[in-house]
Legacy VTK file of the C-alpha trace (Angstrom):
# vtk DataFile Version 3.0
C-alpha trace
ASCII
DATASET POLYDATA
POINTS 265 float
6.993 -10.108 49.507
6.524 -7.480 46.790
6.951 -8.486 43.156
7.036 -6.570 39.889
6.240 -8.554 36.731
6.969 -11.788 38.639
10.328 -10.573 39.980
11.049 -10.031 43.655
11.188 -6.254 44.086
10.803 -5.631 47.815
9.132 -6.630 51.046
6.302 -5.606 53.370
7.501 -3.595 56.345
4.281 -2.885 58.260
0.493 -3.447 58.171
-2.068 -1.167 59.864
-5.803 -1.912 60.191
-7.611 1.370 59.556
-11.189 -0.018 59.527
-13.085 -3.215 58.867
-12.823 -2.585 55.130
-9.504 -0.726 54.890
-5.916 -1.808 55.538
-2.745 0.281 55.148
0.243 -1.789 53.977
3.711 -0.257 54.078
6.287 -1.848 51.799
9.799 -1.202 50.546
10.958 -1.496 46.930
14.495 -2.055 45.699
16.174 1.013 44.276
16.334 -0.412 40.747
12.543 -0.826 40.716
11.722 2.443 42.483
11.684 4.485 39.271
9.107 2.063 37.813
6.556 2.890 40.489
4.442 5.680 38.947
1.274 7.521 39.934
-0.829 5.240 37.710
0.702 2.048 39.132
-1.656 -0.330 40.927
-1.015 -2.973 43.556
-3.053 -6.053 44.461
-2.772 -9.079 46.705
-2.292 -12.308 44.721
-1.361 -15.897 45.415
1.348 -17.150 43.005
0.134 -20.735 43.380
-3.064 -22.403 44.550
-1.444 -23.128 47.875
1.055 -20.704 49.343
1.555 -17.278 50.840
0.070 -14.197 49.251
2.292 -11.519 47.761
1.854 -7.923 46.653
1.928 -7.622 42.873
2.946 -4.115 41.768
2.200 -3.038 38.200
4.579 -0.839 36.212
3.318 2.654 35.429
3.479 4.477 32.103
6.504 6.540 31.106
4.458 9.761 30.968
3.323 9.484 34.605
5.268 10.901 37.528
7.225 8.604 39.806
5.891 8.016 43.318
8.179 9.566 45.905
9.255 7.834 49.102
6.328 7.651 51.502
3.784 8.083 48.688
0.631 6.012 48.244
-0.242 3.476 45.548
-3.894 2.647 44.876
-4.832 -1.014 45.310
-7.086 -3.184 43.166
-9.453 -5.796 44.615
-8.582 -9.420 43.927
-10.134 -12.794 44.689
-8.456 -16.184 44.293
-9.661 -19.757 44.502
-8.799 -20.174 48.170
-10.853 -17.104 49.027
-13.844 -18.575 47.209
-13.678 -21.906 49.048
-12.852 -20.363 52.419
-15.334 -20.793 55.238
-16.287 -17.116 55.362
-17.149 -16.777 51.684
-18.606 -20.271 51.457
-21.032 -19.452 54.269
-22.301 -16.365 52.411
-22.474 -18.346 49.186
-24.470 -21.165 50.766
-26.802 -18.623 52.383
-27.508 -17.113 48.961
-28.099 -20.576 47.478
-30.480 -21.401 50.335
-32.533 -18.268 49.622
-32.614 -19.097 45.904
-33.789 -22.640 46.686
-36.599 -21.298 48.887
-37.719 -18.937 46.120
-37.616 -21.764 43.572
-39.665 -23.912 45.944
-42.379 -21.244 46.116
-42.327 -20.967 42.318
-42.681 -24.723 41.827
-45.584 -24.828 44.282
-47.335 -22.065 42.350
-46.746 -23.801 39.005
-47.997 -27.129 40.377
-51.483 -25.608 40.719
-53.433 -26.712 37.578
-55.481 -23.487 37.434
-52.389 -21.305 37.506
-50.675 -23.494 34.938
-53.655 -23.219 32.588
-53.777 -19.458 33.116
-50.049 -19.232 32.349
-50.518 -21.271 29.167
-53.406 -19.034 28.071
-51.232 -15.998 28.680
-48.489 -17.479 26.505
-51.059 -18.207 23.778
-52.198 -14.584 23.821
-48.704 -13.216 23.393
-48.470 -14.173 19.704
-51.683 -12.313 18.650
-50.628 -9.397 20.837
-47.277 -9.158 19.078
-49.017 -9.409 15.688
-51.437 -6.609 16.617
-48.606 -4.435 17.891
-46.708 -5.043 14.653
-49.765 -4.103 12.588
-50.304 -1.016 14.743
-46.688 0.055 14.317
-46.986 -0.355 10.542
-50.180 1.727 10.571
-48.544 4.444 12.640
-45.591 4.437 10.241
-47.913 4.894 7.257
-49.808 7.696 8.980
-46.631 9.529 9.926
-45.289 9.169 6.403
-48.543 10.547 4.978
-48.523 13.443 7.423
-44.890 14.219 6.735
-45.270 14.071 2.963
-44.101 17.302 1.330
-43.187 18.620 4.761
-46.785 18.831 6.004
-45.872 18.412 9.646
-43.330 21.207 9.396
-45.951 23.402 7.751
-48.458 22.614 10.509
-45.983 23.480 13.241
-44.965 26.619 11.379
-48.645 27.599 11.138
-49.129 26.955 14.853
-46.115 29.108 15.626
-47.499 31.921 13.469
-50.933 31.559 15.093
-49.441 31.777 18.567
-47.580 34.941 17.598
-50.783 36.474 16.189
-52.677 35.584 19.364
-49.968 37.222 21.441
-50.596 40.404 19.447
-54.415 40.217 19.328
-55.201 39.274 22.915
-53.688 42.411 24.521
-55.508 44.612 21.990
-58.776 42.781 22.631
-58.305 43.201 26.359
-57.714 46.951 25.944
-60.613 47.568 23.527
-63.186 45.469 25.342
-62.451 45.726 29.063
-66.138 45.190 29.873
-66.406 42.002 27.778
-66.134 39.700 30.760
-68.681 41.726 32.716
-71.107 41.750 29.773
-70.747 38.010 29.348
-71.575 37.593 33.025
-74.685 39.772 32.645
-75.714 37.788 29.563
-75.438 34.528 31.472
-77.475 36.005 34.334
-80.188 37.197 31.907
-80.352 33.780 30.268
-80.718 32.195 33.702
-83.607 34.539 34.554
-85.228 33.823 31.173
-84.977 30.087 31.767
-86.657 30.496 35.166
-89.478 32.553 33.571
-90.005 29.838 30.956
-90.234 27.295 33.756
-93.112 29.328 35.208
-94.760 29.988 31.811
-94.616 26.404 30.509
-97.329 24.971 32.848
-99.692 27.835 31.892
-99.127 27.193 28.180
-99.714 23.502 28.755
-103.120 24.279 30.309
-104.144 26.642 27.485
-102.829 24.434 24.669
-106.076 22.429 24.102
-108.052 25.682 23.470
-105.510 27.236 21.104
-106.962 25.807 17.819
-110.495 27.051 18.649
-109.125 30.424 19.758
-107.098 30.794 16.564
-110.193 30.038 14.437
-112.194 32.659 16.338
-109.371 35.167 15.837
-109.292 34.511 12.075
-113.076 34.916 11.862
-112.825 38.206 13.769
-110.157 39.405 11.347
-112.382 38.504 8.398
-115.263 40.487 9.918
-112.927 43.450 10.483
-111.760 43.339 6.850
-115.353 43.251 5.621
-116.256 46.200 7.847
-113.315 48.263 6.635
-114.155 47.654 2.975
-117.756 48.610 3.611
-116.646 51.794 5.285
-114.461 52.542 2.274
-117.456 52.244 -0.088
-119.867 54.306 1.914
-119.792 55.200 5.497
-123.521 56.165 5.482
-125.011 53.186 3.631
-126.068 50.355 5.872
-126.240 47.807 3.042
-122.603 48.237 2.185
-121.474 45.782 4.857
-123.826 43.129 3.537
-122.607 43.787 0.018
-118.958 43.437 0.895
-119.648 40.311 2.910
-121.402 38.662 -0.011
-118.435 39.545 -2.226
-116.023 38.047 0.269
-118.143 34.867 0.543
-118.109 34.464 -3.204
-114.299 34.940 -3.417
-113.168 32.625 -0.605
-114.628 30.271 1.977
-114.978 31.317 5.598
-112.040 30.680 7.925
-114.055 28.148 9.956
-114.621 25.931 6.865
-110.935 26.200 5.917
-109.821 24.991 9.348
-112.250 22.054 9.181
LINES 1 266
265 0 1 2 3 4 5 6 7 8 9 10 11 12 13 14 15 16 17 18 19 20 21 22 23 24 25 26 27 28 29 30 31 32 33 34 35 36 37 38 39 40 41 42 43 44 45 46 47 48 49 50 51 52 53 54 55 56 57 58 59 60 61 62 63 64 65 66 67 68 69 70 71 72 73 74 75 76 77 78 79 80 81 82 83 84 85 86 87 88 89 90 91 92 93 94 95 96 97 98 99 100 101 102 103 104 105 106 107 108 109 110 111 112 113 114 115 116 117 118 119 120 121 122 123 124 125 126 127 128 129 130 131 132 133 134 135 136 137 138 139 140 141 142 143 144 145 146 147 148 149 150 151 152 153 154 155 156 157 158 159 160 161 162 163 164 165 166 167 168 169 170 171 172 173 174 175 176 177 178 179 180 181 182 183 184 185 186 187 188 189 190 191 192 193 194 195 196 197 198 199 200 201 202 203 204 205 206 207 208 209 210 211 212 213 214 215 216 217 218 219 220 221 222 223 224 225 226 227 228 229 230 231 232 233 234 235 236 237 238 239 240 241 242 243 244 245 246 247 248 249 250 251 252 253 254 255 256 257 258 259 260 261 262 263 264
């Protein structure tokens, strides 16, 4: 039977099984209800009472929609009633789902029954409260920082400056590339020279380490030699032909300052 708003409006004429999930139902509607069947009408299978035959319930379409012509199709809506829920087919699926849930709950209860896991779970719960407090404090700190950064539009100014800098770099980099095409090559040569210099220092360092103990004595001898050279030059300035001039100048130098050897000591 086909009903419209609880009224008998027609009957089912034929049923075709198209697939396991699709059925084509052909029905007839009385002429006085035919104009009420519109393109937005929907049909579903319902059971008027808990026990009884199922009927097709056809909804009335809106006035703006077009009427469905003879032989047209009406879209169906899925429906489930109490008898479908308690039927053997659905009850079997339902009990299978409950059985799986019970097995999962059994595994969970076995895991919770372990004292170590229970204590670990309790410790985890105890750590949640400080974690939430720390996250709250962190969010407040981030809010303060963002407010301070955004004061007087600082963030906008920073981004504007970055945009300007990027534009300037776009202008400068091509010019730099054109004016200094050998810059990369020169940098490579510089790195190679520094590598060679480092290797030379590796060779020179052991020799300096061997000579290092004699450097103070050598420096004193060099200073003494310089003093003697200064004395000789002054003597030559006074008289190149007088032999006593060197002795004279040396005595003057001794009276003015101490020898370099005494200064080092």
